[in-house]
Structure formats: structure tokens, C-alpha cells
C-alpha positions, 0 to 999 in steps of 0.5 A, a space after each residue: 529502471 531509474 535506479 539501474 540507469 543511475 548506477 550504470 550511467 548517471 553518476 558521471 553526469 555531474 562530473 567535471 568532464 560534463 560541467 560545461 558540456 554542450 549538446 554535442 558533448 552530451 551525445 557521447 553520454 546519450 549513446 552510452 545510455 542507449 547502449 546500456 538500455 538495449 543490453 538490459 532490454 527484456 532482462 532487467 528492464 521490460 520493453 515498454 519501460 525502455 521504449 517510453 524512456 527513449 520516446 521522451 529523452 534524447 541527447 538534447 535533454 539528457 543533461 536533466 538526468 543528474 543523480 538527484 532528479 532522474 526519477 522525477 524528470 522521468 515521471 514528469 515526461 512519461 505520458 499517463 492515461 486515465 482509464 475508467 475501470 469497472 468495480 470487478 476490474 478494480 476488485 481484481 487489481 486490489 486482490 492482485 496487490 493484496 496477494 503481493 502484500 500478504 505474501 511479502 510475509 508468511 505471517 500474514 498470507 491471508 490477512 488483506 483478503 480476510 479484512 476485505 471480506 469482513 469489511 464488505 460483509 459487515 458494511 452490508 450487514 450494517 445497512 451501508 448500501 451495496 456501493 459502500 460495501 464494495 468500496 469497503 472490499 477495495 479498502 480492506 484489500 489495500 489497507 496494508 499496501 504501505 507494507 511494501 515499503 517495510 523491510 522483511 527483517 521487520 515484517 518477518 521477525 518472529 520475536 517482539 519488535 523493538 521500539 525502533 522497529 515498531 516505530 518503522 512498522 507504524 509507518 506502513 499506514 501512512 505509506 498506504 495513505 500516500 500510495 492511494 492518494 495518487 489514484 484519482 477518485 480514491 479519496 474515500 477508499 484511501 481514508 478507509 484503508 489508511 486509518 485502520 490503526 486510528 483510535 477513537 481516543 486519539 492514541 492511534 496512528 499515523 495521524 492521531 485521529 479522534 472520534 470526531 474525525 473517524 466516520 463509520 466506514 473507518 471505524 468498521 475497517 479498524 474493527 475488521 482489521 483487529 478481528 481478522 488478525 485475532 481469528 486468522 491462523 499464522 505460522 506461530 499461532 492458531 486463530 482465536 475462536 469468535 467468542 474469545 476474539 470478540 471478548 478482546 474487541 469488547 475490552 478495546 471498546 470499553 477502553 475507548 479505542 474502537 467503536 462499541 457499536 461496530 463490535 456488537 455488529 461484528 459479534 452478531 454478524 460473525 457469530 457463526 464463524 463460517 460466515 467469515 469465509 
């Protein structure tokens, strides 16, 4: 809504006509905004969003909405609620966002849920406890949420990415970190999700973590992400069989990129490929 409102109304707020405006002069501007919002209500912008805007802004404070800070001011004034959710509710929300992420590109239409299932099962198999296993499912489902900020021209490119495109793509892990940082009580899940491209030798991204920085959950997530990517079928390739995928994982462990114990447990846990489902 902020972008639409900015384009429709707010670019004039800093003009000479309003530079020295008082509250009465802003009334005309406020009336313009109200008229615009009522015309887009239920079509371009949902009712709840418009109602919230009209509750917190008026002709007395509308001058704050210049083109540079409209979004920040709106978020600072709209009240937010903290709501306790059960694991099942969180799981449904995570699955919903995983679907949005995966279907942003037909190349990865099952990836996030696949990583979630592998991470949950592997954590349980390795004896990390039921609570951790459930959290690992959430982290797996949300590990690529940062891809919502990456253009489809990159996500859907069938050819090899250029160096510049690959650099943009790598930002998705950092975006995941910052998006999940806004959720209270999600610090562990955020790290497990966002560090899936980190490597033990420090060659990974987005933060260049090393072995001493990465805990077992983050190492599991890295392995789960790679294993799922190798074994899932995509429009341009068939998924690898378990043994071939594990061969690649063992090679990556030998190079010091991922945890060898995690690889051994992936090999054992999913030796029967049907166990991944």
C-alpha cells in the first residue's frame, strides 16, 4: 500500500506548494489521500490495511509522509500484536511460506518442504530430541524465504548464472537472516535456516562462518539442503539416486566444506530412498 500511495499522492508533499504549509493547507492533501484510498479499497489494497492507515494518520500528521519515510512512519504507528502460536500453527504458517517460496520458481517447486522433512528426520535420527527436530522442520521450510527478494529472471534462468547474477543470488541467505530476525523467539531457527550455505572452512556465505561458529543444527541444515537439491527432480534434470548424492556429500566433507558425521548419518538415515518422503 505504501508504494501505491506514494506514487498516487505523496510525491507532491515536498513540493514548493507545501514547503511552508500549515495544518489547514494539509487538509486538502489529506482529502486527496482519503479519496484515493476509498477508490482502491478492496481492489488494490485490502480493507484492513486501509482501516489501519486511517486510524493512525490524519490531516494533523500527514505531513510526515514524505516520499522518503512513508513506509517507516506507517510501520511505527500501526500497532502490532504479539501472539503465542502452537507448533502446529507455526508449522502451517511455515508450510504456507515454503509454498510461496518454492512456487516462485518451477525449478524448485518442492525444495523447501523437502529440506524441512529431511532436517526434521535427520535431527531425530541423530538424537537431538523432539523439540529440536520440530524446530528444524520450521528452519528447513523457511531457509530460502530470502528468495522472495531475488528476481525471477535469476531464479528461473536455465543457463549458468553470470558472476554478477550469482552474487545477487547469494544474497538470499542474508535476506533470510534479516527477515526471520523480526520474529520474536526465532533466533535459533533463524540461524539454522540462514546459515545453510556456510562452510566449515569459512568459504561459505553470507557471513563466512567457520567450523567453530557452526553448531550441529546448522551443519545438519547445510547437509539437508545439499542432499535435497541433489536428489530432487527439476524440470531440467532428474534427481540423483541416494548413493550418487552421498558420494558428492562425502567428497564435500573430504574438502572440509561440510560435516563428515552429518554425511554419514544422511547416508544411513536415507539409505532406503523412500524414507525421505
